[in-house]
Structures are given as C-alpha cells and as structure tokens.
N, C-alpha and C positions, 0 to 999 in steps of 0.2 A: 620257282620259289622267289624271286626277287619281288614277283608282283604281292604275292603274301606279306612280307616287309612293310612294302609301299601301303598296302591296306591298313595294317596295325598302327602304321605311322599316322595315316591318314585320321582313323578312327580315334587314335591317342589324340591327334590335336583337336577334334570334334568336340571330344568329352571334355577336355579341358577348357575350350572356349563355352562350351555349356556351364560347366562347375563356374567359371569368373562370371558368367552373367547372372546366376542365382545367386552369386555371394554378392557383387553389386546390388541386384536387386533385393536383396536382406539388407543390405548395408542402409540401400535408400528408405525402405519401409522403416527399419528403424529410426533412422533421421527425422523421418515424419509422425513417427509416434513420438519421439522426443520433442520434437518441435509442438504437435498436440498438448502435449503435458504441459509445457512451457507457457502454452498461449491461457490454459485453464487456469493455472497459477497466476497468470497476469491479470485475470477477469476477476479472482477472487480476490487478489491483493488492491484492487480498484475498489470492488463492492467493499471490502473490510475498511479501506480507508473513507470511504463515503460514510460507514457508520461510524467510525473514528470522530469523524468531523459532527456529526450529529449528535453524539453522545457529549463532545466539548459544548456545541451548543445550548443542549439542555443543563449541562455544568453549568456554563456561564446564566442562563437565565435562571438556576438555583441558587447562585450566588448573590445575582442582583435581587430576587425576592429576599432573601434572607439579609441583606444591606437593607431593604427597604422595612422589615420587623424591627431590626436593630435600631434604626434613625426613630421608627415609630414610637417604640419605647422610650427610647433617650428622650422624645419631646413629650411624650405621656409623663416619666418620673419627672423630670424637669417642671412641668406644668402643674404637676400635682404636689409638688413639693415647695410653689411658689417662688419659684425662678423665674428672672424674666429671660425668654426665650429667646428676645433681640439682643441679649449680652452677646457683647463679643466673644465673650469666654466659650459660652454656651453653642454660638453661633459657629465659632470653630471646633468644637466636640462634634457638631452634626456635619460638618465638611469634612475633619478626618473620617469619619465613619464613611462616610458617601467615597472619599477618596478609597480609602482600603476597601471596600466593597467591590469598587468598579475595579481595581487592580486587578484582585482576584478572580473576577471575571473574566476580564482581560487573560490572565494567566492562563486559566483554563482554556481559553480559546486557542492560545499562541500553541502550548502543549499538545492540543488534538490535532492543531493544522501541521504542526511540523511533524507528529507521527504520521499523518494522512500523507503528507508530501513524502516521508520517506518509504512508505508502503507503494506509492507511485512511482518513485522513482525505480525501486526493485522490480515492478511491474513493467514498466518500461526495457528496464535490463532485459526480463525475463523474453519480453516479446522480438527484442533485437536478437537473441539466441535462436528464436523459435523461428526468425527468419532468415536468419544464418543457417539452420540445421536443415529449413524446408526448403531452401534453394538446389535446385536440380543439379546435381554433380558436386555437391558442397561437401566438403569434408570437414566439415568445423570441428575441430578438437579440442572443443573447452572443456 
C-alpha cells in the first residue's frame, strides 16, 4: 500500500510541473502578444509623426504663399494710389508683412515638429516596453 501513496505523490508532482510549464508558456505568449501590440503602436506613432511633419510643411508653404499675396496686394495698392514704393514707410510696411508671414510659417513648422517629436518619443517608449516584455524570462510588470 505504501507504493500507492508514492505513485500518487509522483503523479501529483508531475501534474504540478506540467501545470507550471503551461502557465509559464501562457505568460510568455501573453508577454509576446503585448510586445507585438506595443511594436505595432510604435510603428503607427512613427507614421503619424511623419504625417504631422508633412502637414506642417504644407501649412508653412501655405503661409508663405499667403504672405506673397499680401505683399503683392500691398505693392499693387501702393502703386495704384501713386505712393512711392521706395518710400521708407512703405518699405517698412512690406518688410513687416514679410516678417509676420515668415514668423507664421515657422510657427506652423515648429508646432508640427514638436508634435512629431512627442509622437516619436511615445513610440520609443513603446519599443522599449515591447523589448522588455519580449525578453525571454521577462516578467515586465509595467
């Protein structure tokens, strides 16, 4: 009868080890799935960052075109009114228009770049988390 108890104890230990192995495998698969998800999110963040930069560049181009139109209009109105377009006051006005237009264009570029960098920083953090989760034997509890 003692051997029956021994067999039960060995069988119980084997089953416990199998259950632990299954749990460890499931945990690793879950970590890999989370890592893959984080990696996809990082790639998407990088793509959105690039799109944000492109949008900012188009916005800056539009601001510069607008500036050219306003300068042209100012010159046309000045010339039509008989003003001397080389007058220092008129030159200063056109110069102010130019400076304001360039400021607006650069502001659009700056805002787009800031947003893109923020998205890239988030992507880098997601990649770091993904690498930690995907590492064998990792129990990244983030």
